[in-house]
N, C-alpha and C positions, 0 to 999 in steps of 0.2 A: 229851262225851256219856257218860252213865253206863251205857248199856246195850250197849256195843260188845263183842259176842262173836261166836263162830262164823265165823271168817274162812276156815277151811280150804276151803270149797267154791269160792269164786271169787277167792281171793288171786292165783292164777296169771293169771287174765284181767285183773285190775286192774293187775298189775305187768308183764304182757307175754306171758303164755302162755294163749291162749284155751282155755276149757274144752272138752274133747272132742277136742283136737288132740294127737296123740302127739308127744313130743319126740324120739323115735327118732334114728337117725343122720342127720346133716345132709347133704344132697346138694350136690355141688359145682356142679351145673348146674341151671337151671330145669327143671321137669318138669310133667307133667300131674297136678295135684292131684285126688284123689278127690272125689266129691260130698260125702262126710262131712267131709273136711278143709276144703273150701270153706264148707260150712254151719256149721262150727265157728268161722269168723272172724266175731266179733260184737262190738258195742260194749258196754262195761260200762254205758253210760248209756242208759236206755230211756225216760226222760221228761225234760221240761224241768227242769233243776236249779233248786232254790229256795234262796235265802239264808235262814239263820236270822235272826230279828229283831235279834240282837246283831251280825250280820255276821261271826261267827267260823267258820261252817260252811255247806257246801252239801249239800243233800239231794236224792237222785234215786232213782227206781225202776230196778232192774236186771233184765235178762232172763236173766242168767247164773245158773248153779247152780240154786237153788230160788227165785230171784227175791227180791222183797221190797225194802224201803227201805234205802238205804245213805247214809252221810254221809262227807264228807272235809273236813279243815280248809281254809279258804279261802286260807291262807298256804302250803299244801302239807303233805303228810304222808300217813300211811297211811289208806286208806279203811276204814271200820268198819261192820259190819252193825248195823242198828237193831232186829233181831228182829221186824220187822213184815212178815208175809206178806200182801201185798195180795190175791193169789189171784183167778183167774178173769178172763175177758175182759168188759169193760164195753161199754156202748152206743158209746162213742167209742174203744174198744180201748186205753184207758190208765187207769191208776189215778188220774191227776191228783193226785198228792200235794201238800199245802200245809202250811205252818206256821200255827198260830194266831197272831194278832198279838202275844200275850204270850210265845210260844215254849213254852207248856206242853203243847200238843197237836200231834200230826201227824194231819192228816185225809187221807182218800183214798176212792175209790170202788171197791167190790169186789162180785163176784157170789158170794162164798163162802157166803152165806146162801141162795143160790138165785136172787136177782134183784139187779140193780145197786142198791146202797144206800150211803149215807154212813157211814163208820166213823171213829172217833177212837182214837188210841193215846196214852197218857200218856207224855211224855218222861221223867218222874221214875221211874216204876216199870214201864212197859211194859204196864199194864193196858189192854185194848181194850174199846171200847164201840160197839155198833151204834147209830148215831144215828137213822137212818130205817128204816122198815119198810113202805114204800108198795107194793112189788110192781110198780112201773112201771119206767121206764128213766130214769136221771138223765143229763142232757146235760152241763151244766157248773154250777159253783158258785163262790161267793166268800164269804169271811169279812167280817162287818161290821167296821169299823175298830176298835171297842172289844172285839171278840171275843165279844160276847154272843149272836150269831146267825150263821146261814149262809143266804144266798139261793141258790136253785138252780132249775133247770128239770126238770120230770118229766112223764111222760105217763100217770100213773096213771088219769086220768079220760078217756082216749081221745085227748088232744091235749096237746102240750107247753105247759105253763103255768108261771108263776113262783110259787115257794113260798118261805117262810122257815121256819126251825126254830130255836127257842131252845136254846142249849147247856145251860142250867141244868136245864130240866125237859122238854125234848123237845117243847115245844108247837109244833104245826104251824099254819101259816096259808097258805091259797091266795090269792094276790094277783091273778091274772088268770083269766078263764074264757071268753075269746072263742073263735071257731071257727078262728082262724088260729094258726100256730105262733108262740109267744112264748118266746124263748130268751135265753141269754147275759146273765144278770143281773150287774150290778156296782153297788157302793155309791158314793155321793158321799163325799168325804173326811170330811165331818162326820157321816156315818152317818144323816142325816136323810131321805135319799131313795134310791130304787133305780132305776137306769137299765137298760133292757132293749131287745131288738130284736124287732120283729114282722115276719114275712114275709107277703107277700100270697099268694094262692092259686096263683100261677104260680111262686113261689120266685125271681122275678127282681127284685122290688122290696122294699125294706126301710124301715121306719119305726123311728127310735130315739126312745124315749119315756122319761119320768121320772115317778115316782109316789112317794107316801108309803109308808113301810114297812108300812102296813096295806092298801095297794092303792088308796087313794083318790086322786083328782085326777090321773089320768094325763094327760100333756101331750106332744105330739109336739115334739121338738127339731129334728130334721132328717129329710128324706125322701131316699132314694136309689133310683135306677132303673137297671135294665139289667145288674146283676151276678147272673147265674144262680148259685144257691146249692145245688149238688148235695149238700152236706153238711148240709142243713137248718139253716143258720145258721152252720156252721163256716167257710165261705168268707168271708162278710162279717165274722165274728168279733165279739167283744165291743167295744162302744163304750166308750172309757175317758175318765173325767173327770180333768182336770188336778188336781194337788195343791192348787191354790188354789181349785178348784171353779168356775173361770170359763170353761173351754173343754172341748169334747168332741172326741176324736180318733176318726176312723172311716175305714174302708177303702172305696174306691169305684173304679169303672171309668169314671167320667164323662169322663175325659180321653182315653180310648182305651187306657189302661194301668191296671193295678190299682195305684194309689198311695194315699197317706194324705192326708187332709184334716182341717182343724179348723174348728169352728164355735162361736160363743159359746153357753153353756148357755142363754141367754135366747132363742136362735134367731137367724136372720138369714142373712147371706151366708157360705157356706163358702169356705175358702181352702186351696189346695194347699200342703203344707209343703215338699216337695222334689221338684218335677216332674222326671221322668226317664223315658226309654223302657225301663222295667224293671218287673217285678212286685215290689211291696213287701209285706212281711208282718212279723209278730212285733213290732210297734211297742210301745214302753214309754216312759212319762213318766219323766224323772229325778225323784228325790225332792223336789228344789226346784222342779220344774216349768219349769225354764229350757230344757231340751233334750229331744229325743225320739230314742231309738234305733230303728232299723228295719233289716230285712234287705232287701237289694237283689239280685234274681236276674236276671242278664243272660247269655243264651245258655248256660244250664246252670251257670254259676259264681255262687255266692252270697256276697256281702260283707256286713259289718256296718258301718253308717254312722250318723252322728248329725247332727241339724240343730237349730238353736236355734228355739224357739217364735217368737221375734221375726222370724225369717226369715234369709236369707243363704244362702251356699253350704254344702252338707253336707260332712262330712269322713269319712274312713275311720277306723274304730275297730279293725277286724280284717279281714284279707283273706287268702285262701289264697295261698301262693307257687306260682303256676301253677294247675292245675285243683284245685277243691275246693269244699266247701260249709260255710259258717259258719251255724249255726242256734242255736235255743234260747237267745237272749241275755237277760240280766237285769241290772239294776242292783244293786249292794250297797246296804244300807239307808242308808249315808251318802252315796251317789252318787259315791264316789271310785273305785270299781272296777266292772268289767263282767265278767260270766261269759258264756261261750259254748261251744258244741260245734263242733269242727272235724273234718271227714271228707274223704276224697278217693276217687278211683276205685280206689286200692290200699290204703286204710286205713279201718277203721271209726272211728266218732266218739269223740273224747275231750274231756274237760272242761278248759277253760283259764280263767284270770282275768288281766285286763290293767288297768293303771291307765287311767282315762278320759282323763286329761290326756296320756297317751302314755307309752310305755316298754315294757320287756320283758314278755311274757306268761309266766305260770307255768302249767305243765301239771300238772293234778291227778290224772288217771288215765292209764293206759297200756293200751290195748286192742290194741296192735300185735301181729300174729302173729309167731311166732319166725322167725328169719332164713331157715330152710330152707323156710318157707311163703311168706314175703314175697317172696323172690327169684323165685318162680315166677309171681307176679301180673303181668298184662300191662297196661301203660299205654296207654290208647286214644288215638287221634288225633282231633282235631276237624277237620271239613271242612264245606264247603258245596257244593251243586250246584244246578243249575237243573232245574225240572220242565218239562214240555213247553210250558206257557204262559209260561215265563220266571220263575215264582215261585221265590225262593231258599229252599232247604231246608237246615237245619243238621242235622248228624249226627255220630255217633261211630263210628269204625272200629276194630275189634279185629282186628289182623292175626293170621293163623294161626301156630301154633307146632307144632313136632314133625313137620314134613313130611319124608318120606324124600327121598332124592336123586331129582330129576326128577318128584317127586310134585306135583300141583297140588291146591289146596284147593277144596272146594265152598263156595258162598256162602250165607249165611243173612241174610235180612231179619228183624229183630226189631222188632215193632211194640208200642208202649206202650198201656196202657189209657186210659180216659177217654171220648171222645177228648180232652177238655179236660184234659190233663196234659202232662208232657214228660219226656224223658230229661234227666238232669242229671249233674253231676260226682260221682256217688255210686258206691259199690262195687256192681258188678253180678256177683254170684257165679255165677248161671246162665250169663251170657254168657261169663264167664271160663272156665267148664267146657268150653264148646264151642271157644273159640279155642285153648285148650290142647290140644285133640284134633284140630287141623288143619282147623278151619273158619274162614273169613273172615266176620266178623259185622258187619253195618251196622245201627246204631240211628238211624233218621231221626226227626226231629220234623216229621212231615208236617203239612200244613195242617189246622187244627182243634186243634193243640196250643196250650197256654197258654205264656206267657212271651215271645211275639213280637208282642204287641199285639192289640187287639180285632178288627181287620179280619182278621188271619191266623186268629185263633181261630174266627171265624164263617164262614170261607171254605168249610167243608164242611157248613154247616147245610142240612138237607133233602136231602142227596145223599151220605150215608155210603156208602163202598165204591165210589162212582162218581167224584166229583170229587176225592177224595183218593187214589184208586188211581194216577193218573199219577205222584204223588210216590213211591209205592212202586216203580213200574216204572222210574222214573228212578234210584232207588237200586240196582236190579238192574243197570242199565247201568253205574253207577259201579263196582260189584264186578267186572263183566266187563272193565273196563279194567285191572285189577290183574294184573301178570304172573304172580303166584303163584296166581291163581284159575282154576278150570276153568269156562269159560263155559257149558257145557251141564249143569251140576249146580247148581241153585238151589233153596233151600228157604225157607220162611217160617214164623214162629211168633210167639206173643205170648199175653197173658192178657187176659181181659175184652174190651175193644174190640180189643186185639191178637189175641185169639182169634177175634173176629168177622172181622177183616180176613184172618186165616188161613183162614177159610171162604170169604170173599167173593172174594179175589184169584184163587184157582185157578178159581173159577167164572166170574167176569166177565172174566178174562184167561187163557183156556185156553192151555196149552203153555208158559207162562213158567216155572212152577215144577214141579220134579220130585218134591217132597215138601212136605207141610204138616202142622204140628201146631198144633191149636187148643186152647188151654187155657182152660177156663171161658168158652167163647164163646157167641155168640147168633146163630143163623142165620135167625130169623123174628121181625121186629120187630112184626108184627101179633099174634103169639102172646104176645110179651113184655108188651104193654100189658094183656092179659087176666090174665096169670099172675104178674107180677113185683111186687116191693115198690115203695112209693110213690116213692122217690127216682129209680128207673129210669124210671118212668112220667112223672114230672115232667121228667126229662132229655129223653125222647123228644118230649114235647109242646113243650118249648123248642126243640128242633132241627127237628122236622118239623111242628109244629102238631097240633091235636087229630086223633085217628085218624078220627073220623067225617067230617071234611072233607078228609082227606089220605091216604086209603087207598092210592092209587096210589103216592105217595111211599114209604110204608112198604114196600109190596110190591117196588118197584123196587130198594130197598136191601137186600132180604132174599134171600140166595143160595139159600135152600131152594126157591124157586120156579123156579130155573133149573139145578137139579142135573144135568139131562141133559147140560149142557156140560162137566161135570167130567171131566178126564183125569188128575188128579193123585192119587196115593195120599195119604190123609189120616188122621191120628191125632187122635182126640177124647178129651180128658182133663178130668176135673173132680173135685171133692171130693164125697163121699157123706155127707150129713148123718145124724147119729144121731137127730135129732128131726124137725122138719118140714122136708122138702126145700125149698130156696130156688128151685130151677129145674130143669126137665127139658129145657132148651133143647138141650143136646148130645145127649140121648137121642132127641129128635124128629128131629134132623139125622141121627143114626145110623140110625134106623128108615127114613127116606126113602132114605138111601144103600143100605140093604139091599134095599129094594124095587126099586131101579134097578140092582142088581148092580154097584155101584161099589166099588172097593177101599178098605177103611178098617180101622182098629183103634180099638176103643172101650175105654177104661180108666177106672175110678173108683178113688178112694183114700179109705179109711174115716176116720171121726171128724173130719170137716171140715164147713164149709158148702159152698157151690158152689165156693169158691176153696180152693186147696191151700196150707197155710201151715206145718203142723208139720214138724219136722225129719225124722223118719223117712219121711214121705210125700214130702217134697222130695227126699231122697236117692234114693228109689225112682223118682220121676218123672224126675229127670235121667238116671238110668241107662236108663230105658225110652225116653226121647226119643233118647238117643244111639244105642241099638240101632236105632230106627226110621230116623233120619237116615242112619246108616251103611249100612243095608240099601239105601236108595233113592238115596243121594247118593254113596256110596263103593263101590258094587257089592258090598255085603254084607260087606266086610272089617272085622269088628269087632275092635277092639284094646282093651287096657287092662282096666278093671274093668266095662265095660258088659255088660249082658245084652240078649238079643234082645227084641223087642217082645212083650208078652203079648197074647194074642188071646182 
């Protein structure tokens, strides 16, 4: 690469010293890392790495330093900056960097001109060009095989449609104009057709269609039902045409698990390629079309596997040694090598390359924290327990560290968002923060979580906070069995749906929790339908049905209507938007608590949307949370770097 300059900013992170972490004197024993130290542990790889067309280099977006695009030799070597600052958060929260088919351009999505637009950067001289200027939101895009055009989805005209733009002269063409979401365009290998996905009005059903590059002659190849797509097409993903142009690969939950299926491009009967009780994602055709790579997530651990198109038993390509997550896998252009990112509960993600035929993997980046940081990270334990109806619940346990002699730890239940999501073998910086400070933390994948089959995922439909609450309470019982835990000091926290459950559990199960912190939560689902963005409304309609016919269900799952029962001090936190506020859900909850003289703390953090993500606010939030939980679960004995709760 001819533009490799400016290494100073993130060299340490790529080679082993995360940006923002002091190298100071190394401690001989594990210690409680500060919130700033923990948030400084980051992966150098912030997007799916992309192979250069000649197979010599892998390119990725980095979140370290000033960000931008970086490249590293595929055979190993020093990562180099490409001097491309992608800048700004896009609709999908990623720059989506890609090489042009001839390797002359780097493309990406950026909001640096004000709205998400497609940009090009010349590999030869670094000159940048804004390719689109639509003023809408770009969802996803793909290059035509000959590099002459890009197909993308955009909502400029009020709904996501498929567009193309010519590289030579910027000529735009809108290919679809229906009332439904039309997203995830891909090209057939000969460049003569565009494949795309159309969601129905419920976002539960998907049609995969093919049309000419001028939008004419659209034809349905396959229809899929029952996979709710909270990400407006992102969960179903793009349907991918085989290199020979004969088969279509798509994601479906029709077997009861989210697995991959193939169907002839001419239509007909779909065939499951590698049936297994696991959630599959990230599939990719091999360049010769003989094999398919895919990620397999089983009870929080994610493996990389491959299966032949002809059928047969799949095989492992890359797996963690113990707990871990393999992700972001891609074929080299010649199909002989595979790149992937590997992370674990104590390490951020790094980029590796392995021969597809088997052999030793080569590590291309090193985001490992320095030894004095790494030795303080806690390895969680995986366990299962039974809820009151016998349903098996999987969970992660972070045992407390730093307890004084004869001291017992408070317990914390940490609930994930979604609820159709799950805890996995990933680095949990916020959980580490509390376990290091003498809290026993349990992260359960309660019913409604993904990754355990469709029946488990749908087991809390229409009864949020009610039928999944016993799984939370059974988790409390698990913590109380631990000899190092104080059974009369239990707290609960989480973000989004976890924030909701941290509002609901103390109301629907009084006296169980002695403190609760609800981050970016929702206490009134009736209000949410009227005030929230479309994807949240679609989720509620999927889970509860239309509000007009199911008002009682919405109210029964909304703790704001039963706040008289609350006996637990609660802290409500969320981001404060600098533009249009996304939600006042926590504010409404706080107002109702004030009216009833209930104990609470209400705190907002600036320059965010409803959720808290930037580093400075995260540091402040963790310290504020520690102060609150210490006050109510440790009899006010604040230790370390924590500050008391702000009122």
